[in-house]
Steps between C-alpha positions, in 0.01 A plus 500: 500500500176377654412134529128560445281795406130473584343689212145620558551524876232767541232277351296261708691178424831684478462635852440147629807377312715782638387425855570127465837541329612754756379310806640163396818598314602867474457586868760242604745592227443189287439713192544858384161622386335805346136587439392667178188669369370815336404706806772627733249593771339154493839330500599710803189372677584136426863563598392640836283194554798272435708686758826396334737785404707259289217461250539755219232672292507509118258699285376296205158540345353234275572522126799730564790356300768727647395434859474127431854507361630665819325245722611198296862620506489542878392151608545127449126432493178697452201370692190658341144536621423768242183460301352495251825355371388545140474873564794563730758218497630467144777754552614334823520156341698651212736676741556185705584294192732772369685529832517134601258546791271216607129576534197349671144625530139421589353551156234259381395712200469231235526730198813672635667175601437362152657814349805468726550132418477569127714813483742497796578139589794460263638839603495391864673172414769680301554746787511229767207664681243301694140625487241334724138612484189389695688485831202544733160343567505460127658261470735349761241320719363332188820425309663339803175339614480310171868401526446376856203287397674358193813404692289320760291325235809366325656389830180323608362365173792503258310731264416869478147639502373582155231725649520735798235741624595784732270720707545814706364368827524748787575866548361823361663714232406868493589636158771766533511798267806384310354155435176659382688728261700205367181306434347805340807528277449146371133576432591816311752308291247240389193726474558600140749235389345163423837335440624617839175380660543157343859481623412596859210253514716212372572272800856456370565867419814514718660187359832538317489597134387215279330321788184707537279300262424128478467438874222308679183706560496673838256793493455738792193433715226751419225413750436355844491119498505220756829311513483145634875481567481797738144415615385860462429770246787662314497834319713696253810658656666776290839459670470126440476558127844664513636230732384222270675658202820530704481131600459406133793724403719351774411148384597588144823670609592183692444298180168339601606264781135408571423424135352715228149392599535661847230754580470743791208722595448738791184633660374609841315294759150636558359276775194280520129569508266727309600824675869458418412407144296820459776711659752351257269560204451864599874555544566338162234716337649827626856397415386407149325837474829678561716267292273494194443876488704717265690726744555768236138597441146519635395286794838328509676830556251584772554164673878545492463835675350316797811288556778565754753767412870446430700459820196416711434179688363359824624637832746304712210408728288380207785289362541333837126439516507346151719235656714217365445364151525153348463294184399135466585262216348175374692281258418186302747269327441323166422179689236678711691541827439826686690725737446832674733784597482851641689825534443709812622842608460647850516843335215679328508501121648852468783467752555147374535617140763758600692244704501250213647754260763603754608140565517438125732799470717379790543159336623670185723743688658258747514181293535623142735226380296219660178579314351267241513779241744786456331722241178559310136522608390229743240420763616481864491121504679448169767758584568420865361157583484351851713772658211749492255246640735431791567868564136608513419213735795589723381861527136400565382658176348192334504126559396201290374160598337179382149416614201706603539861613379379841822295520697826521568569868550874446172526312314318778662725762385810311135398500 
């Protein structure tokens, strides 16, 4: 019996997860681990890179029910980087629930998450299985960043913020092939289904059943604007749209501790001055061109063919060059008091995402009975709580603080 199987280990994010999990845990005997994927030759290559003969190889392609059953029976937890999840992961989730195997992944595919919540949540509860999605850049830095700010606001002012704005501040994210395919999958799902399109565009689309409608307006930003609280331009941030929905879901799952009028939005800092404004406008234009096109026909299909291929991603050198990443947060209380917070990672976004998922899995594996939740579909923060925040800080994966980003000593040292 394995402790953890890294499923999708031959993909770009999966390889990073396998490297991290092996280097930090499996290589010293802390866990028994296997890597799984569809290609034996590619798995052999990753296995050789790990250099650990105690790591086993399992063959399991996406959407293969029999193979998923074998994997789920063989391990305590499946850690998945497979995508698009809507295309490849249904059978694995089913197998995990059937066999009492916990599951965590990186998926931020809104339409698939909604489907899982609506059709599988009760099954997971009945089976005593814990399922935790969005365990990477979307959405741990944001979910815990908001919690950090709210805890500090209550401690300082005796009230929570009823409005928080988050921004991706520093770092560069090269779109990997798997992430591109996942985004493409969402676009295909909504292209010819107006009801699905309406659901995905709803800011509260990931809220629990019965809590999706009737919430305060909080639309996604659609253009470049100047934000006086950040003293610079801000722009739409596709990952932020997922993150914001996860924050709203987490707030609802926690029974609205900040009040039902709480709103959260997330964008990307774009700098000051005319040149930065134009750069942001151009980037927004081209992203919109991709996102608004129908990927199943005509020019949309042509544009999709230009994207990165499955399994591809930046080189190790390029990831290092992309550098650390960070988010900043600005909150305002009902009485008008304000506070700032940040989340900062010394890792690049891709290695950081893999490390976040691995540490989420370790929390579940090593501290199962101490978790806030024992079964069902949850976000990292609502399932695990402070333990994950402490663990990722301890392992130099991600840290949180109150104040300006410039107050973070590690951030300043990296400049």
